[in-house]
C-alpha positions in Angstrom: 16.0 8.5 -31.5 13.4 5.9 -32.1 11.2 5.8 -35.2 8.0 4.0 -35.9 7.0 3.7 -39.5 3.9 2.0 -40.9 2.1 1.5 -44.1 -1.7 1.4 -44.1 -2.8 -2.1 -43.3 -4.1 -3.1 -46.7 -7.6 -4.6 -47.2 -7.6 -8.1 -48.6 -10.6 -7.7 -50.9 -8.3 -7.9 -53.9 -4.6 -8.4 -54.8 -2.0 -5.8 -54.4 -1.8 -3.0 -57.0 0.5 -0.1 -57.8 -1.0 2.1 -55.0 -0.1 -0.5 -52.4 3.4 -0.8 -53.9 3.9 2.9 -53.9 3.1 3.4 -50.2 5.1 0.4 -49.3 8.1 1.5 -51.2 7.9 5.0 -49.7 7.7 3.6 -46.2 10.5 1.1 -46.9 12.7 4.0 -48.3 12.0 6.0 -45.1 12.7 3.1 -42.8 16.0 2.4 -44.6 17.0 6.1 -44.5 16.3 6.3 -40.7 18.3 3.2 -40.1 21.2 4.6 -42.1 21.1 7.7 -39.9 21.5 5.4 -36.9 17.9 5.7 -35.6 16.3 2.7 -34.0 13.5 2.0 -36.4 10.5 -0.3 -36.4 8.7 -0.8 -39.7 5.2 -2.3 -39.7 3.1 -3.4 -42.7 0.3 -6.0 -43.1 -3.3 -6.6 -43.9 -6.7 -5.8 -42.6 -9.0 -8.8 -42.8 -12.2 -7.4 -41.5 -15.0 -5.6 -43.3 -18.0 -6.0 -45.5 -16.0 -5.6 -48.7 -13.8 -8.5 -47.8 -16.8 -10.7 -47.1 -18.4 -9.6 -50.4 -15.2 -10.3 -52.4 -14.9 -13.8 -50.8 -18.5 -14.5 -51.8 -17.9 -13.3 -55.4 -14.9 -15.7 -55.5 -17.0 -18.6 -54.0 -14.6 -19.0 -51.0 -15.1 -18.9 -47.3 -14.1 -15.4 -46.0 -11.1 -16.6 -43.9 -9.7 -18.8 -46.7 -10.0 -15.9 -49.1 -8.3 -13.5 -46.6 -5.5 -16.0 -46.1 -4.8 -16.3 -49.8 -4.8 -12.5 -50.5 -2.8 -11.7 -47.4 -0.2 -14.2 -48.5 0.1 -12.5 -51.9 0.9 -9.2 -50.2 3.5 -10.8 -47.9 5.1 -12.7 -50.8 5.2 -9.6 -53.0 6.9 -7.5 -50.2 9.4 -10.4 -49.6 10.1 -10.6 -53.3 10.9 -6.9 -53.4 13.0 -7.3 -50.2 10.9 -4.8 -48.2 12.7 -4.3 -44.9 9.7 -4.5 -42.6 10.2 -5.7 -39.0 6.6 -7.1 -38.7 4.0 -8.1 -41.1 0.7 -8.0 -39.1 -2.6 -9.5 -39.9 -5.7 -8.3 -38.1 -6.7 -12.0 -37.7 -3.4 -12.8 -35.9 -3.9 -14.0 -32.3 -1.3 -11.5 -31.0 -3.1 -8.6 -32.8 -6.5 -9.6 -31.4 -5.0 -9.8 -27.8 -3.3 -6.4 -28.3 -6.5 -4.8 -29.4 -8.5 -6.3 -26.5 -5.9 -5.0 -24.0 -5.8 -1.5 -25.6 -9.6 -1.4 -25.7 -9.9 -2.4 -22.0 -7.4 0.3 -20.9 -9.2 3.0 -22.9 -12.6 1.9 -21.8 -11.5 1.9 -18.1 -10.1 5.5 -18.6 -13.5 6.6 -20.0 -12.0 7.2 -23.5 -14.4 4.8 -25.2 -18.2 5.0 -25.1 -21.0 3.1 -26.7 -23.3 5.0 -29.1 -25.2 4.7 -32.3 -24.3 5.9 -35.8 -26.6 6.4 -38.7 -25.7 7.6 -42.2 -24.9 6.8 -45.8 -22.2 4.1 -45.8 -19.9 3.2 -48.7 -18.9 -0.4 -48.4 -16.0 0.0 -50.9 -14.5 2.9 -48.9 -15.7 1.7 -45.5 -16.8 5.2 -44.7 -19.9 7.0 -43.6 -20.9 10.2 -45.4 -23.4 12.9 -44.6 -26.1 13.7 -47.1 -24.4 17.0 -48.1 -21.2 15.0 -49.0 -23.0 12.6 -51.3 -23.2 13.0 -55.1 -26.8 13.2 -56.2 -27.9 12.3 -52.7 -26.8 8.7 -53.2 -23.2 8.2 -54.5 -19.9 8.1 -52.6 -17.9 11.3 -53.2 -14.7 9.3 -53.2 -15.3 6.3 -55.4 -18.7 7.1 -57.0 -20.4 3.9 -56.0 -23.9 3.9 -54.5 -24.0 4.2 -50.7 -26.3 2.3 -48.3 -28.3 3.8 -45.4 -27.0 2.1 -42.3 -27.6 2.4 -38.6 -25.4 0.6 -36.2 -24.4 0.4 -32.6 -20.7 1.1 -32.2 -18.0 2.2 -29.8 -16.5 5.7 -30.2 -13.2 7.2 -29.0 -13.4 10.5 -27.2 -10.8 12.2 -29.4 -12.0 15.6 -28.2 -10.7 14.8 -24.7 -7.1 15.0 -26.1 -7.6 17.7 -28.7 -5.4 20.3 -27.0 -2.6 17.9 -26.4 -2.7 16.6 -30.0 -2.8 20.1 -31.6 0.2 21.1 -29.4 2.1 18.0 -30.5 1.3 18.7 -34.2 2.8 22.2 -33.7 5.9 21.1 -31.8 6.9 17.9 -33.7 5.4 18.6 -37.2 4.7 14.9 -37.7 2.3 15.2 -40.6 3.7 14.3 -44.0 3.3 15.7 -46.6 3.4 19.0 -44.8 0.9 20.4 -47.2 -1.7 18.2 -45.6 -1.0 19.5 -42.0 -3.7 22.2 -42.1 -6.3 19.7 -43.4 -5.6 17.3 -40.5 -5.5 20.1 -37.9 -8.9 21.5 -39.1 -10.4 18.0 -38.8 
């Protein structure tokens, strides 16, 4: 049986911390366990180098955004190598191969009608890179996750028609029980 294991791809707005280490160690432990069981296993980790908070962090450090991203991404990779994390691929969202893969996937989904252009407006938290409804905000302004002020933002964007696959996804959740920890399964299914 083949296994695909991934960490989150970490934002490079700051150096790695204990939360990054925790999820990486958990993923590494799982990958090693699956390999010991004889399962063909691919383990991915890496960094996400796009977003307003990365640009803002680079500006605070008086560095060009890409230079800042290169430096912080290298600290993640060096740390994982120092801990002998058994990843198969360390990906960066600025890698040429990643960009080409995203373009190819986007084109396929767009041609199938799975992606459409629309507009989104809401209260945006730069730190969490998340939109929130007014009812989710604390005191009509602050992010419910990190407590920082949100910004009113309206942007044109592309959206994925997840609802087109809802029935298949829910059946897969029931048959394969892929959500870990299992206590979070109902939360994901309700979403």
